[in-house]
A tleap script that builds the chain and sets N, CA, C and O, in Angstrom:
source leaprc.protein.ff14SB
mol = sequence {
  NMET ARG CYS VAL ALA ASN ASN MET ASP VAL
  VAL ASN THR LYS VAL ALA ASP ILE HIE THR
  ALA HIE PRO GLU THR ALA LEU SER THR THR
  THR LEU LEU GLU ALA MET GLN LYS MET HIE
  ASP GLY GLY PHE LEU HIE LEU PRO VAL VAL
  ASP ASP THR THR ILE ILE GLY VAL VAL ASP
  VAL ILE ASN ILE ALA TYR ALA THR MET GLY
  ASP ASP HIE ALA GLU GLU GLY TRP SER CTHR
}
set mol.1.N position { -2.825 -2.587 -12.637 }
set mol.1.CA position { -4.055 -2.861 -12.739 }
set mol.1.C position { -5.344 -2.229 -12.913 }
set mol.1.O position { -6.112 -2.984 -12.316 }
set mol.2.N position { -6.079 -1.182 -13.437 }
set mol.2.CA position { -5.564 -0.382 -13.781 }
set mol.2.C position { -6.242 -0.539 -15.379 }
set mol.2.O position { -7.342 -0.867 -15.825 }
set mol.3.N position { -5.548 -0.312 -15.684 }
set mol.3.CA position { -5.002 -0.426 -17.275 }
set mol.3.C position { -5.623 -0.701 -17.032 }
set mol.3.O position { -6.622 -0.165 -16.552 }
set mol.4.N position { -5.090 -2.788 -17.448 }
set mol.4.CA position { -5.834 -3.563 -16.998 }
set mol.4.C position { -6.700 -3.797 -16.921 }
set mol.4.O position { -7.250 -4.270 -17.915 }
set mol.5.N position { -7.140 -3.701 -16.193 }
set mol.5.CA position { -8.758 -3.469 -15.661 }
set mol.5.C position { -9.725 -3.454 -16.333 }
set mol.5.O position { -10.730 -4.156 -16.437 }
set mol.6.N position { -9.146 -2.133 -17.033 }
set mol.6.CA position { -9.958 -1.227 -18.030 }
set mol.6.C position { -9.634 -1.183 -19.312 }
set mol.6.O position { -9.664 -0.170 -20.011 }
set mol.7.N position { -9.269 -2.444 -19.705 }
set mol.7.CA position { -8.503 -2.367 -21.243 }
set mol.7.C position { -8.013 -1.210 -21.610 }
set mol.7.O position { -8.533 -0.795 -22.646 }
set mol.8.N position { -6.964 -0.324 -21.019 }
set mol.8.CA position { -6.531 0.824 -21.286 }
set mol.8.C position { -5.403 0.290 -21.926 }
set mol.8.O position { -5.240 -0.930 -21.885 }
set mol.9.N position { -4.455 1.134 -22.614 }
set mol.9.CA position { -3.551 1.353 -23.787 }
set mol.9.C position { -2.542 1.553 -22.445 }
set mol.9.O position { -2.433 2.711 -22.043 }
set mol.10.N position { -1.670 0.316 -21.601 }
set mol.10.CA position { -0.281 0.705 -20.625 }
set mol.10.C position { -0.156 1.133 -21.027 }
set mol.10.O position { -0.419 2.179 -20.434 }
set mol.11.N position { 0.406 1.525 -22.634 }
set mol.11.CA position { 2.156 1.945 -23.168 }
set mol.11.C position { 1.871 4.070 -23.007 }
set mol.11.O position { 2.697 4.904 -22.635 }
set mol.12.N position { 0.582 4.261 -23.407 }
set mol.12.CA position { 0.720 5.567 -23.250 }
set mol.12.C position { -0.812 6.826 -22.098 }
set mol.12.O position { -1.099 8.007 -21.903 }
set mol.13.N position { -1.397 5.010 -21.607 }
set mol.13.CA position { -1.467 6.078 -20.255 }
set mol.13.C position { -1.118 6.219 -18.970 }
set mol.13.O position { -0.509 5.604 -18.094 }
set mol.14.N position { -1.813 7.423 -19.167 }
set mol.14.CA position { -0.187 8.959 -17.533 }
set mol.14.C position { -1.321 8.322 -16.408 }
set mol.14.O position { -2.536 8.181 -16.267 }
set mol.15.N position { 0.196 7.997 -15.598 }
set mol.15.CA position { -0.013 8.428 -13.804 }
set mol.15.C position { -1.627 9.232 -13.917 }
set mol.15.O position { -2.687 9.036 -13.322 }
set mol.16.N position { -1.308 9.965 -14.719 }
set mol.16.CA position { -2.661 11.494 -13.817 }
set mol.16.C position { -4.366 10.515 -14.792 }
set mol.16.O position { -5.567 10.716 -14.612 }
set mol.17.N position { -3.749 9.661 -15.614 }
set mol.17.CA position { -5.638 9.421 -15.301 }
set mol.17.C position { -6.105 7.705 -15.077 }
set mol.17.O position { -7.069 7.083 -15.524 }
set mol.18.N position { -4.838 7.232 -14.088 }
set mol.18.CA position { -5.271 6.866 -12.860 }
set mol.18.C position { -4.877 6.602 -11.798 }
set mol.18.O position { -5.200 5.499 -11.357 }
set mol.19.N position { -4.358 7.147 -11.286 }
set mol.19.CA position { -4.222 7.055 -9.044 }
set mol.19.C position { -5.085 7.831 -9.228 }
set mol.19.O position { -5.538 8.681 -9.994 }
set mol.20.N position { -5.263 7.060 -7.858 }
set mol.20.CA position { -6.201 7.834 -6.642 }
set mol.20.C position { -6.238 9.457 -6.414 }
set mol.20.O position { -5.242 9.999 -5.935 }
set mol.21.N position { -7.451 10.263 -6.776 }
set mol.21.CA position { -6.368 11.671 -6.299 }
set mol.21.C position { -6.337 11.985 -5.346 }
set mol.21.O position { -5.700 13.003 -5.078 }
set mol.22.N position { -7.065 11.209 -4.274 }
set mol.22.CA position { -7.001 12.147 -2.832 }
set mol.22.C position { -7.029 10.895 -2.121 }
set mol.22.O position { -8.166 10.477 -1.903 }
set mol.23.N position { -6.009 10.138 -1.673 }
set mol.23.CA position { -5.634 8.621 -1.388 }
set mol.23.C position { -5.606 8.946 0.027 }
set mol.23.O position { -5.021 9.925 0.491 }
set mol.24.N position { -6.814 7.360 1.258 }
set mol.24.CA position { -6.336 8.431 2.491 }
set mol.24.C position { -4.757 8.106 2.618 }
set mol.24.O position { -4.000 7.814 1.691 }
set mol.25.N position { -4.462 8.219 3.910 }
set mol.25.CA position { -3.326 8.585 4.343 }
set mol.25.C position { -2.603 7.759 5.672 }
set mol.25.O position { -3.198 6.735 6.005 }
set mol.26.N position { -2.115 7.901 5.983 }
set mol.26.CA position { -1.391 7.726 7.142 }
set mol.26.C position { -0.118 8.503 8.232 }
set mol.26.O position { 1.107 8.425 8.329 }
set mol.27.N position { -0.623 8.849 8.553 }
set mol.27.CA position { 1.244 9.654 9.482 }
set mol.27.C position { 2.119 9.105 9.874 }
set mol.27.O position { 2.081 7.875 9.897 }
set mol.28.N position { 2.973 9.636 10.223 }
set mol.28.CA position { 4.458 8.630 10.828 }
set mol.28.C position { 3.535 7.986 12.198 }
set mol.28.O position { 2.859 6.967 12.053 }
set mol.29.N position { 3.600 8.641 13.377 }
set mol.29.CA position { 2.945 7.920 14.171 }
set mol.29.C position { 2.123 7.628 14.334 }
set mol.29.O position { 1.966 7.245 15.493 }
set mol.30.N position { 1.024 7.540 13.507 }
set mol.30.CA position { 0.034 6.546 13.006 }
set mol.30.C position { 1.069 4.563 13.223 }
set mol.30.O position { 2.189 4.169 12.900 }
set mol.31.N position { -0.056 3.953 13.867 }
set mol.31.CA position { 0.460 2.947 14.602 }
set mol.31.C position { 0.634 1.863 13.790 }
set mol.31.O position { -0.052 1.752 12.774 }
set mol.32.N position { 1.811 0.692 14.221 }
set mol.32.CA position { 0.887 -0.042 12.329 }
set mol.32.C position { -1.132 -0.919 12.372 }
set mol.32.O position { -1.917 -1.023 11.430 }
set mol.33.N position { -1.333 -1.411 14.006 }
set mol.33.CA position { -2.113 -1.534 13.723 }
set mol.33.C position { -3.985 -0.405 13.548 }
set mol.33.O position { -5.181 -0.640 13.374 }
set mol.34.N position { -3.066 0.787 13.748 }
set mol.34.CA position { -4.721 1.517 12.634 }
set mol.34.C position { -3.997 1.740 11.052 }
set mol.34.O position { -4.808 2.165 10.229 }
set mol.35.N position { -3.038 1.585 10.691 }
set mol.35.CA position { -2.576 1.053 10.067 }
set mol.35.C position { -3.502 0.027 9.438 }
set mol.35.O position { -4.635 0.352 9.083 }
set mol.36.N position { -3.246 -0.653 9.360 }
set mol.36.CA position { -3.455 -1.986 8.886 }
set mol.36.C position { -5.294 -2.163 8.826 }
set mol.36.O position { -5.836 -2.821 7.938 }
set mol.37.N position { -6.058 -1.466 9.907 }
set mol.37.CA position { -7.745 -1.234 10.106 }
set mol.37.C position { -8.343 -0.306 8.875 }
set mol.37.O position { -9.482 -0.271 8.408 }
set mol.38.N position { -6.942 0.565 8.462 }
set mol.38.CA position { -7.384 1.472 8.012 }
set mol.38.C position { -7.815 1.108 6.565 }
set mol.38.O position { -8.740 1.715 6.024 }
set mol.39.N position { -6.794 -0.389 5.638 }
set mol.39.CA position { -6.605 -0.276 5.147 }
set mol.39.C position { -7.136 -1.805 4.920 }
set mol.39.O position { -6.997 -2.575 3.970 }
set mol.40.N position { -7.871 -1.944 6.317 }
set mol.40.CA position { -9.104 -2.929 6.002 }
set mol.40.C position { -9.974 -2.951 5.811 }
set mol.40.O position { -10.512 -3.932 5.297 }
set mol.41.N position { -10.782 -1.514 6.228 }
set mol.41.CA position { -11.983 -0.949 6.361 }
set mol.41.C position { -12.746 0.285 4.274 }
set mol.41.O position { -13.805 0.397 3.656 }
set mol.42.N position { -11.075 0.898 4.126 }
set mol.42.CA position { -10.096 1.240 2.832 }
set mol.42.C position { -11.189 0.440 1.760 }
set mol.42.O position { -11.971 0.954 0.960 }
set mol.43.N position { -10.881 -1.354 2.126 }
set mol.43.CA position { -10.420 -3.078 1.078 }
set mol.43.C position { -8.488 -2.506 -0.312 }
set mol.43.O position { -8.355 -3.112 -1.375 }
set mol.44.N position { -7.398 -1.370 0.122 }
set mol.44.CA position { -6.574 -1.056 -0.339 }
set mol.44.C position { -6.250 -1.841 0.104 }
set mol.44.O position { -6.973 -2.514 0.839 }
set mol.45.N position { -4.438 -2.248 -0.252 }
set mol.45.CA position { -3.145 -2.549 -0.429 }
set mol.45.C position { -2.302 -1.846 0.466 }
set mol.45.O position { -1.645 -2.423 1.333 }
set mol.46.N position { -2.295 -0.275 0.237 }
set mol.46.CA position { -1.086 0.072 0.373 }
set mol.46.C position { -1.365 1.615 1.120 }
set mol.46.O position { -2.237 2.463 0.930 }
set mol.47.N position { -0.527 1.567 1.789 }
set mol.47.CA position { -1.240 3.524 2.278 }
set mol.47.C position { -0.440 4.479 2.395 }
set mol.47.O position { 0.118 4.925 3.397 }
set mol.48.N position { -0.425 4.595 1.991 }
set mol.48.CA position { 0.609 7.217 1.827 }
set mol.48.C position { 1.204 6.904 3.148 }
set mol.48.O position { 0.446 6.536 4.045 }
set mol.49.N position { 2.618 7.020 3.392 }
set mol.49.CA position { 2.756 8.275 5.070 }
set mol.49.C position { 2.929 9.428 4.690 }
set mol.49.O position { 3.632 9.984 3.847 }
set mol.50.N position { 2.397 9.638 5.219 }
set mol.50.CA position { 2.779 11.377 5.446 }
set mol.50.C position { 3.411 12.624 6.425 }
set mol.50.O position { 3.373 12.737 7.650 }
set mol.51.N position { 3.927 13.397 5.525 }
set mol.51.CA position { 4.733 13.801 7.174 }
set mol.51.C position { 4.486 14.993 6.898 }
set mol.51.O position { 5.382 15.509 6.230 }
set mol.52.N position { 3.261 15.941 7.241 }
set mol.52.CA position { 2.843 17.036 6.840 }
set mol.52.C position { 1.976 16.549 5.366 }
set mol.52.O position { 1.174 15.636 5.165 }
set mol.53.N position { 2.764 18.015 4.137 }
set mol.53.CA position { 1.435 17.078 3.484 }
set mol.53.C position { 3.490 16.615 2.046 }
set mol.53.O position { 3.976 16.952 0.966 }
set mol.54.N position { 3.626 16.184 2.616 }
set mol.54.CA position { 4.929 15.595 1.920 }
set mol.54.C position { 4.951 13.210 2.284 }
set mol.54.O position { 4.975 12.362 3.176 }
set mol.55.N position { 4.925 13.348 1.134 }
set mol.55.CA position { 5.164 11.396 1.176 }
set mol.55.C position { 5.824 11.304 2.177 }
set mol.55.O position { 5.800 12.241 2.975 }
set mol.56.N position { 6.683 10.046 2.464 }
set mol.56.CA position { 7.609 10.016 3.352 }
set mol.56.C position { 7.992 7.640 3.296 }
set mol.56.O position { 8.723 6.765 3.758 }
set mol.57.N position { 6.450 7.944 2.082 }
set mol.57.CA position { 7.244 5.884 2.545 }
set mol.57.C position { 5.868 5.447 1.874 }
set mol.57.O position { 5.173 6.399 1.519 }
set mol.58.N position { 5.475 4.483 1.694 }
set mol.58.CA position { 3.624 3.609 1.701 }
set mol.58.C position { 3.833 2.586 2.792 }
set mol.58.O position { 4.761 2.881 3.544 }
set mol.59.N position { 3.374 1.760 2.995 }
set mol.59.CA position { 3.061 0.648 3.826 }
set mol.59.C position { 2.317 -0.108 3.091 }
set mol.59.O position { 1.172 0.114 2.698 }
set mol.60.N position { 3.348 -1.503 2.807 }
set mol.60.CA position { 2.488 -2.361 1.918 }
set mol.60.C position { 2.220 -3.456 3.359 }
set mol.60.O position { 2.854 -3.506 4.413 }
set mol.61.N position { 0.370 -4.705 2.639 }
set mol.61.CA position { 0.269 -5.342 3.746 }
set mol.61.C position { 0.706 -6.078 3.597 }
set mol.61.O position { 0.825 -6.654 4.678 }
set mol.62.N position { 1.321 -6.831 2.532 }
set mol.62.CA position { 1.811 -8.150 1.575 }
set mol.62.C position { 3.704 -7.919 2.837 }
set mol.62.O position { 4.282 -8.753 3.534 }
set mol.63.N position { 4.016 -6.496 2.565 }
set mol.63.CA position { 5.495 -6.682 3.907 }
set mol.63.C position { 5.198 -6.766 4.773 }
set mol.63.O position { 5.775 -7.612 5.457 }
set mol.64.N position { 3.822 -5.778 5.550 }
set mol.64.CA position { 3.347 -6.314 7.339 }
set mol.64.C position { 3.522 -7.958 7.054 }
set mol.64.O position { 4.642 -8.387 7.333 }
set mol.65.N position { 2.518 -8.975 6.514 }
set mol.65.CA position { 2.364 -9.519 6.020 }
set mol.65.C position { 3.339 -9.904 6.563 }
set mol.65.O position { 3.258 -10.117 7.773 }
set mol.66.N position { 4.720 -10.153 5.808 }
set mol.66.CA position { 6.069 -10.648 6.308 }
set mol.66.C position { 7.181 -10.678 7.119 }
set mol.66.O position { 8.074 -11.510 7.283 }
set mol.67.N position { 6.852 -9.189 7.769 }
set mol.67.CA position { 7.522 -8.600 8.738 }
set mol.67.C position { 6.855 -9.009 9.983 }
set mol.67.O position { 7.661 -9.204 10.892 }
set mol.68.N position { 5.896 -9.155 10.225 }
set mol.68.CA position { 5.150 -10.122 11.551 }
set mol.68.C position { 5.260 -11.642 11.638 }
set mol.68.O position { 4.621 -12.209 12.524 }
set mol.69.N position { 6.411 -12.726 10.355 }
set mol.69.CA position { 6.533 -14.223 10.565 }
set mol.69.C position { 7.364 -14.214 10.872 }
set mol.69.O position { 7.732 -15.381 10.736 }
set mol.70.N position { 8.941 -13.108 11.707 }
set mol.70.CA position { 9.964 -13.471 12.341 }
set mol.70.C position { 11.449 -13.188 11.323 }
set mol.70.O position { 11.322 -13.087 10.103 }
set mol.71.N position { 12.764 -13.084 11.964 }
set mol.71.CA position { 13.386 -12.995 10.963 }
set mol.71.C position { 13.272 -15.080 10.734 }
set mol.71.O position { 12.567 -15.490 9.812 }
set mol.72.N position { 13.638 -15.590 11.182 }
set mol.72.CA position { 13.212 -16.669 10.627 }
set mol.72.C position { 12.945 -16.964 9.213 }
set mol.72.O position { 13.881 -17.437 8.569 }
set mol.73.N position { 11.103 -16.634 8.248 }
set mol.73.CA position { 10.770 -16.688 6.943 }
set mol.73.C position { 10.904 -15.449 6.108 }
set mol.73.O position { 10.479 -15.160 4.990 }
set mol.74.N position { 11.650 -14.783 7.026 }
set mol.74.CA position { 11.974 -13.546 6.191 }
set mol.74.C position { 12.138 -14.162 4.256 }
set mol.74.O position { 11.134 -14.015 3.559 }
set mol.75.N position { 12.858 -14.516 3.890 }
set mol.75.CA position { 12.862 -14.483 2.831 }
set mol.75.C position { 12.344 -16.557 2.261 }
set mol.75.O position { 12.256 -17.027 1.126 }
set mol.76.N position { 12.172 -17.098 3.345 }
set mol.76.CA position { 10.577 -17.889 2.693 }
set mol.76.C position { 9.943 -17.293 2.507 }
set mol.76.O position { 10.368 -16.783 1.470 }
set mol.77.N position { 9.221 -16.922 2.690 }
set mol.77.CA position { 8.039 -17.140 2.575 }
set mol.77.C position { 6.904 -17.865 3.560 }
set mol.77.O position { 7.288 -18.610 4.461 }
set mol.78.N position { 5.590 -17.627 3.356 }
set mol.78.CA position { 4.664 -18.351 4.141 }
set mol.78.C position { 4.485 -19.936 3.460 }
set mol.78.O position { 3.961 -20.126 2.363 }
set mol.79.N position { 5.008 -20.976 4.307 }
set mol.79.CA position { 4.895 -22.402 3.078 }
set mol.79.C position { 3.707 -22.948 4.179 }
set mol.79.O position { 3.522 -22.484 5.304 }
set mol.80.N position { 2.906 -24.135 3.493 }
set mol.80.CA position { 0.919 -24.696 4.081 }
set mol.80.C position { 2.175 -26.531 4.044 }
set mol.80.O position { 1.683 -27.621 4.335 }
savepdb mol mol.pdb
quit
């Protein structure tokens, strides 16, 4: 998105040129509510989960939303 938003060449731009250098992170012991609050306050949709200095996963707002809908809607998504 940053490449497109900044009219950058998506073929030749390196990830190092556009990544967030020091992103907020969560520990594996961080609660889901704490992670959501951190993402809300920071205005971002993804939160790396770390164990010491190793990334062990990523929390994603959309995945959280779908997970909270229960198994009945896992493949359908939300409907209006």
